[in-house]
Backbone as a printed PyTorch tensor [residue, N CA C, xyz], in Angstrom:
tensor([[[  0.8330,  -1.1870,   0.0000],
         [  0.0000,   0.0000,   0.0000],
         [  0.8750,   1.2450,   0.0000]],

        [[  0.2510,   2.3620,  -0.1910],
         [  0.9680,   3.6500,  -0.1520],
         [  1.5430,   3.9120,   1.2310]],

        [[  0.9270,   3.3450,   2.2540],
         [  1.4120,   3.5580,   3.6200],
         [  2.7690,   2.9100,   3.8440]],

        [[  3.1100,   1.9240,   3.0200],
         [  4.3930,   1.2300,   3.1450],
         [  5.4250,   1.7170,   2.1430]],

        [[  5.0740,   2.6630,   1.3090],
         [  5.9600,   3.1400,   0.2600],
         [  7.1990,   3.7910,   0.8560]],

        [[  8.3040,   3.6770,   0.1630],
         [  9.5490,   4.2730,   0.6470],
         [  9.5490,   5.7930,   0.5090]],

        [[  8.6770,   6.3220,  -0.3140],
         [  8.6070,   7.7750,  -0.5040],
         [  7.7710,   8.4100,   0.6100]],

        [[  8.4190,   9.2580,   1.3830],
         [  7.7700,   9.9160,   2.5100],
         [  6.5260,  10.6800,   2.0800]],

        [[  6.5980,  11.4010,   0.9870],
         [  5.4710,  12.1900,   0.5170],
         [  4.2460,  11.3460,   0.2100]],

        [[  4.4720,  10.1670,  -0.3180],
         [  3.3530,   9.2740,  -0.6220],
         [  2.7080,   8.7540,   0.6660]],

        [[  3.5290,   8.4340,   1.6710],
         [  2.9730,   7.9980,   2.9600],
         [  2.1590,   9.1230,   3.5940]],

        [[  2.6790,  10.3490,   3.5130],
         [  1.9820,  11.5060,   4.0720],
         [  0.6390,  11.7020,   3.3810]],

        [[  0.6140,  11.6690,   2.0720],
         [ -0.6300,  11.8700,   1.3250],
         [ -1.6270,  10.7500,   1.5840]],

        [[ -1.1430,   9.5280,   1.7590],
         [ -2.0400,   8.4080,   2.0740],
         [ -2.7020,   8.6270,   3.4290]],

        [[ -1.9280,   9.0750,   4.4080],
         [ -2.5010,   9.3580,   5.7340],
         [ -3.4710,  10.5270,   5.6580]],

        [[ -3.1270,  11.5470,   4.8870],
         [ -4.0100,  12.7030,   4.7180],
         [ -5.3330,  12.2740,   4.1030]],

        [[ -5.2750,  11.4190,   3.0890],
         [ -6.4940,  10.9180,   2.4470],
         [ -7.3440,  10.1510,   3.4520]],

        [[ -6.6990,   9.2710,   4.2230],
         [ -7.4440,   8.5240,   5.2380],
         [ -8.0300,   9.4530,   6.2960]],

        [[ -7.3280,  10.5350,   6.6220],
         [ -7.8630,  11.4660,   7.6230],
         [ -9.1390,  12.1340,   7.1160]],

        [[ -9.2160,  12.3630,   5.8320],
         [-10.4440,  12.9310,   5.2650],
         [-11.5960,  11.9410,   5.3420]],

        [[-11.3100,  10.6820,   5.1220],
         [-12.3640,   9.6670,   5.1970],
         [-12.7960,   9.4650,   6.6430]],

        [[-11.8430,   9.4230,   7.5670],
         [-12.2040,   9.2090,   8.9770],
         [-12.8820,  10.4290,   9.5810]],

        [[-12.8590,  11.5410,   8.8860],
         [-13.6140,  12.7220,   9.3270],
         [-15.0620,  12.6480,   8.8540]],

        [[-15.4010,  11.5900,   8.1390],
         [-16.7460,  11.4320,   7.5990],
         [-17.7050,  10.7810,   8.5770]],

        [[-18.7230,  10.1550,   8.0120],
         [-19.7460,   9.5160,   8.8450],
         [-19.3210,   8.1000,   9.2380]],

        [[-20.1200,   7.4640,  10.0650],
         [-19.7800,   6.1330,  10.5790],
         [-19.6010,   5.0960,   9.4700]],

        [[-20.4020,   5.1830,   8.4130],
         [-20.2720,   4.2300,   7.2990],
         [-18.9340,   4.4290,   6.5790]],

        [[-18.5360,   5.6800,   6.3920],
         [-17.2470,   5.9500,   5.7520],
         [-16.0950,   5.4900,   6.6440]],

        [[-16.2310,   5.7510,   7.9230],
         [-15.2070,   5.3030,   8.8720],
         [-15.1060,   3.7810,   8.8510]],

        [[-16.2480,   3.1070,   8.7570],
         [-16.2390,   1.6510,   8.7360],
         [-15.4620,   1.1140,   7.5380]],

        [[-15.5240,   1.8130,   6.4260],
         [-14.7540,   1.3890,   5.2470],
         [-13.2570,   1.3880,   5.5580]],

        [[-12.7940,   2.3810,   6.2960],
         [-11.3830,   2.4210,   6.6820],
         [-11.0820,   1.3050,   7.6750]],

        [[-11.9620,   1.1180,   8.6530],
         [-11.7710,   0.0500,   9.6390],
         [-11.6980,  -1.3060,   8.9440]],

        [[-12.5620,  -1.5200,   7.9740],
         [-12.6260,  -2.8120,   7.2700],
         [-11.3750,  -3.1270,   6.4640]],

        [[-10.6140,  -2.1120,   6.1070],
         [ -9.3880,  -2.3450,   5.3320],
         [ -8.2360,  -2.8380,   6.1940]],

        [[ -8.3710,  -2.7080,   7.5080],
         [ -7.3200,  -3.0890,   8.4670],
         [ -6.0420,  -2.2820,   8.2590]],

        [[ -6.1850,  -1.0430,   7.8010],
         [ -5.0290,  -0.1630,   7.6210],
         [ -4.6830,   0.6110,   8.8830]],

        [[ -5.5740,   0.6150,   9.8480],
         [ -5.3490,   1.4670,  11.0240],
         [ -4.1260,   1.0600,  11.8340]],

        [[ -3.8040,  -0.2250,  11.8650],
         [ -2.6020,  -0.6290,  12.5950],
         [ -1.3690,   0.0260,  11.9840]],

        [[ -1.3130,   0.0680,  10.6650],
         [ -0.1710,   0.7040,   9.9990],
         [ -0.1860,   2.2090,  10.2400]],

        [[ -1.3650,   2.8220,  10.1690],
         [ -1.4610,   4.2660,  10.4030],
         [ -0.9970,   4.5850,  11.8190]],

        [[ -1.4140,   3.7970,  12.7890],
         [ -0.9920,   4.0180,  14.1720],
         [  0.5180,   3.8570,  14.3060]],

        [[  1.0870,   2.8900,  13.6250],
         [  2.5430,   2.7320,  13.7020],
         [  3.2550,   3.9410,  13.0840]],

        [[  2.6680,   4.5320,  12.0460],
         [  3.2630,   5.7240,  11.4360],
         [  3.1580,   6.9460,  12.3440]],

        [[  2.1900,   6.9440,  13.2470],
         [  2.0210,   8.0690,  14.1730],
         [  3.2680,   8.3120,  15.0130]],

        [[  4.0320,   7.2810,  15.2560],
         [  5.1780,   7.4150,  16.1480],
         [  6.4970,   6.9600,  15.5560]],

        [[  6.4940,   6.5670,  14.2950],
         [  7.7200,   5.9840,  13.7600],
         [  8.1620,   6.5800,  12.4360]],

        [[  7.6140,   7.6940,  12.0360],
         [  7.9350,   8.2310,  10.7240],
         [  8.3550,   9.6930,  10.8480]],

        [[  8.5280,  10.3290,   9.7290],
         [  8.8680,  11.7440,   9.6970],
         [  7.7140,  12.5700,  10.2840]],

        [[  8.0230,  13.7670,  10.7750],
         [  7.0400,  14.6100,  11.4510],
         [  5.7860,  14.8400,  10.6150]],

        [[  5.9300,  15.1360,   9.3260],
         [  4.7400,  15.4310,   8.5220],
         [  3.8640,  14.1980,   8.3240]],

        [[  4.4690,  13.0260,   8.2510],
         [  3.6970,  11.7800,   8.1420],
         [  3.0230,  11.4820,   9.4750]],

        [[  3.7680,  11.6460,  10.5640],
         [  3.1990,  11.4120,  11.9050],
         [  1.9830,  12.2980,  12.1410]],

        [[  2.0850,  13.5480,  11.7380],
         [  0.9890,  14.4960,  11.9390],
         [ -0.2750,  14.0440,  11.1970]],

        [[ -0.1370,  13.6530,   9.9450],
         [ -1.3080,  13.2210,   9.1730],
         [ -1.8820,  11.9140,   9.7160]],

        [[ -1.0110,  11.0320,  10.1770],
         [ -1.4760,   9.7810,  10.7850],
         [ -2.2460,  10.0770,  12.0740]],

        [[ -1.7420,  11.0280,  12.8580],
         [ -2.4430,  11.4430,  14.0770],
         [ -3.8500,  11.9220,  13.7390]],

        [[ -3.9600,  12.8120,  12.7610],
         [ -5.2710,  13.3310,  12.3760],
         [ -6.1920,  12.2170,  11.8910]],

        [[ -5.6650,  11.2730,  11.1350],
         [ -6.5080,  10.1800,  10.6310],
         [ -7.1340,   9.4050,  11.7870]],

        [[ -6.3550,   9.1470,  12.8120],
         [ -6.8710,   8.3700,  13.9440],
         [ -7.7540,   9.2070,  14.8570]],

        [[ -7.3700,  10.4250,  15.1240],
         [ -8.1730,  11.2640,  16.0210],
         [ -9.5080,  11.6120,  15.3660]],

        [[ -9.5260,  11.8170,  14.0690],
         [-10.8020,  12.0610,  13.3920],
         [-11.7700,  10.9150,  13.6300]],

        [[-11.2710,   9.7040,  13.6250],
         [-12.1350,   8.5530,  13.8900],
         [-12.7250,   8.6330,  15.2930]],

        [[-11.9410,   9.0860,  16.2560],
         [-12.4660,   9.1600,  17.6280],
         [-13.5690,  10.1960,  17.7480]],

        [[-13.5780,  11.1680,  16.8670],
         [-14.5860,  12.2290,  16.9390],
         [-15.9210,  11.8050,  16.3440]],

        [[-15.9100,  10.9290,  15.3390],
         [-17.1560,  10.5730,  14.6770],
         [-17.4500,   9.0930,  14.6130]],

        [[-16.5510,   8.2870,  15.1450],
         [-16.7220,   6.8370,  15.0680],
         [-17.6500,   6.2960,  16.1330]],

        [[-18.1380,   5.1200,  15.8810],
         [-18.9760,   4.4320,  16.8620],
         [-18.0930,   3.8700,  17.9780]],

        [[-18.7130,   3.4550,  19.0440],
         [-17.9660,   2.8500,  20.1430],
         [-17.2410,   1.6040,  19.6470]],

        [[-17.8930,   0.8380,  18.7990],
         [-17.2680,  -0.3840,  18.2570],
         [-16.0440,  -0.0350,  17.4010]],

        [[-16.1580,   1.0110,  16.6050],
         [-15.0210,   1.4240,  15.7790],
         [-13.8760,   1.9120,  16.6430]],

        [[-14.1980,   2.6370,  17.7070],
         [-13.1460,   3.0900,  18.6160],
         [-12.5290,   1.9270,  19.3730]],

        [[-13.3400,   0.9370,  19.7010],
         [-12.8070,  -0.2450,  20.3560],
         [-11.7680,  -0.9200,  19.4630]],

        [[-12.0550,  -0.9850,  18.1750],
         [-11.0900,  -1.5520,  17.2360],
         [ -9.8140,  -0.7110,  17.2150]],

        [[ -9.9770,   0.5930,  17.1970],
         [ -8.8340,   1.5030,  17.1910],
         [ -7.9740,   1.2820,  18.4360]],

        [[ -8.6140,   1.1220,  19.5660],
         [ -7.8990,   0.8640,  20.8190],
         [ -7.1410,  -0.4550,  20.7340]],

        [[ -7.7740,  -1.4750,  20.1680],
         [ -7.1270,  -2.7850,  20.0510],
         [ -5.9130,  -2.7370,  19.1290]],

        [[ -5.8550,  -1.7270,  18.2790],
         [ -4.7030,  -1.5490,  17.3790],
         [ -3.5600,  -0.7840,  18.0370]],

        [[ -3.7520,  -0.3270,  19.2660],
         [ -2.6860,   0.3600,  19.9900],
         [ -2.7960,   1.8720,  20.0270]],

        [[ -3.9950,   2.3810,  19.8180],
         [ -4.1870,   3.8190,  19.7280],
         [ -3.8460,   4.5680,  21.0160]],

        [[ -4.2190,   4.0280,  22.1620],
         [ -3.9910,   4.7590,  23.4170],
         [ -2.4970,   4.9580,  23.6670]],

        [[ -1.7130,   3.9210,  23.4800],
         [ -0.2650,   4.0520,  23.6660],
         [  0.3230,   5.0510,  22.6730]],

        [[ -0.1790,   5.0320,  21.4490],
         [  0.3210,   5.9650,  20.4320],
         [ -0.0180,   7.4090,  20.7930]],

        [[ -1.2240,   7.6320,  21.2940],
         [ -1.6000,   8.9840,  21.7220],
         [ -0.7640,   9.4370,  22.9070]],

        [[ -0.5340,   8.5480,  23.8490],
         [  0.2840,   8.8990,  25.0150],
         [  1.7100,   9.2540,  24.5950]],

        [[  2.2270,   8.5750,  23.5950],
         [  3.5600,   8.8940,  23.0850],
         [  3.5880,  10.3120,  22.5170]],

        [[  2.4860,  10.7370,  21.8660],
         [  2.4020,  12.1060,  21.3530],
         [  2.4320,  13.1070,  22.5010]],

        [[  1.8390,  12.7550,  23.6220],
         [  1.8040,  13.6750,  24.7590],
         [  3.1870,  13.8450,  25.3900]],

        [[  4.0410,  12.8580,  25.2200],
         [  5.3920,  12.9180,  25.7750],
         [  6.3820,  13.5930,  24.8380]],

        [[  6.0280,  13.7080,  23.5740],
         [  6.9330,  14.2490,  22.5650],
         [  6.9160,  15.7710,  22.5810]],

        [[  8.0960,  16.3760,  22.5210],
         [  8.1060,  17.8350,  22.3680],
         [  7.6110,  18.1530,  20.9540]],

        [[  6.4620,  18.7320,  20.8650],
         [  5.8370,  18.9660,  19.5630],
         [  5.0370,  20.2540,  19.6070]],

        [[  4.4670,  20.5860,  18.4860],
         [  3.6220,  21.7670,  18.4250],
         [  2.4660,  21.6290,  19.4140]],

        [[  2.1200,  22.7360,  20.0700],
         [  1.0340,  22.7160,  21.0360],
         [ -0.2770,  22.2370,  20.4400]],

        [[ -0.5610,  22.6250,  19.1960],
         [ -1.8170,  22.2190,  18.5680],
         [ -1.8860,  20.7030,  18.4260]],

        [[ -0.7910,  20.0640,  18.0540],
         [ -0.8120,  18.6180,  17.8680],
         [ -0.9430,  17.8860,  19.1970]],

        [[ -0.3550,  18.4330,  20.2370],
         [ -0.5470,  17.8470,  21.5650],
         [ -2.0210,  17.9470,  21.9550]],

        [[ -2.6490,  19.0670,  21.6270],
         [ -4.0730,  19.2540,  21.9010],
         [ -4.9120,  18.2660,  21.0970]],

        [[ -4.5350,  18.0100,  19.8530],
         [ -5.2390,  17.0320,  19.0150],
         [ -5.1650,  15.6550,  19.6660]],

        [[ -3.9820,  15.2750,  20.1330],
         [ -3.8170,  13.9790,  20.8010],
         [ -4.6770,  13.9090,  22.0630]],

        [[ -4.7100,  15.0080,  22.8290],
         [ -5.5480,  15.0450,  24.0330],
         [ -7.0310,  14.9080,  23.6910]],

        [[ -7.4570,  15.5270,  22.5960],
         [ -8.8560,  15.3900,  22.1580],
         [ -9.1730,  13.9420,  21.8250]],

        [[ -8.2230,  13.2360,  21.2400],
         [ -8.4220,  11.8190,  20.9490],
         [ -8.5850,  10.9990,  22.2160]],

        [[ -7.7270,  11.2550,  23.1940],
         [ -7.8360,  10.5550,  24.4850],
         [ -9.1720,  10.8720,  25.1330]],

        [[ -9.5500,  12.1280,  25.1240],
         [-10.8170,  12.5560,  25.7270],
         [-12.0050,  11.8520,  25.0610]],

        [[-11.9970,  11.7760,  23.7390],
         [-13.1010,  11.1290,  23.0210],
         [-13.1800,   9.6400,  23.3450]],

        [[-12.0350,   8.9990,  23.4590],
         [-12.0190,   7.5690,  23.8050],
         [-12.5690,   7.3640,  25.2110]],

        [[-12.1360,   8.2000,  26.1540],
         [-12.6340,   8.0730,  27.5310],
         [-14.1310,   8.3540,  27.6070]],

        [[-14.5880,   9.3450,  26.8800],
         [-16.0080,   9.6670,  26.8640],
         [-16.8230,   8.5100,  26.2810]],

        [[-16.3410,   7.9290,  25.1960],
         [-17.0550,   6.8040,  24.5710],
         [-17.0920,   5.5990,  25.5050]],

        [[-15.9910,   5.3430,  26.1940],
         [-15.9860,   4.1950,  27.1050],
         [-16.8970,   4.4550,  28.2990]],

        [[-16.9440,   5.6950,  28.7760],
         [-17.8380,   6.0520,  29.8710],
         [-19.2900,   5.8570,  29.4490]],

        [[-19.6250,   6.3120,  28.2570],
         [-20.9900,   6.1530,  27.7350],
         [-21.3410,   4.6800,  27.5640]],

        [[-20.3930,   3.9120,  27.0830],
         [-20.6130,   2.4890,  26.8640],
         [-20.9250,   1.7850,  28.1730]],

        [[-20.1220,   2.0330,  29.2020],
         [-20.3320,   1.3580,  30.4740],
         [-21.5590,   1.8870,  31.2120]],

        [[-21.9020,   3.1560,  31.0180],
         [-23.1000,   3.6990,  31.6280],
         [-24.3500,   3.0360,  31.0180]],

        [[-24.3090,   2.7750,  29.7310],
         [-25.4480,   2.1310,  29.0550],
         [-25.5910,   0.6590,  29.4960]],

        [[-24.4620,   0.0380,  29.8380],
         [-24.4800,  -1.3560,  30.2930],
         [-25.0460,  -1.4840,  31.7010]],

        [[-25.0520,  -0.3630,  32.4230],
         [-25.6030,  -0.4000,  33.7720],
         [-24.5620,  -0.5730,  34.7600]]])
């Protein structure tokens, strides 16, 4: 896939494209989840060049903003929480740290809602 390409620019654009899809509705997000690309995107969040990491961050955090609890559960199973925490430890732009915090907040809110509904 483009996410594995040796060209940094292609990896960045692939993450950017996925971030646009994950900013969509639950059905669009499900298409990304169904491809099983999120594990690779999460790995790029912490293991690539800054511009690729940034787009990968947005792709995953966008999912936390509009995804279902089940979709977020899948994201968590792919290692999203550890990846977000790594962003919080990295000296980075304040806005990107805030984006990572919004992702953590959305995951915690979804899990709280899930367990509250379970009783």
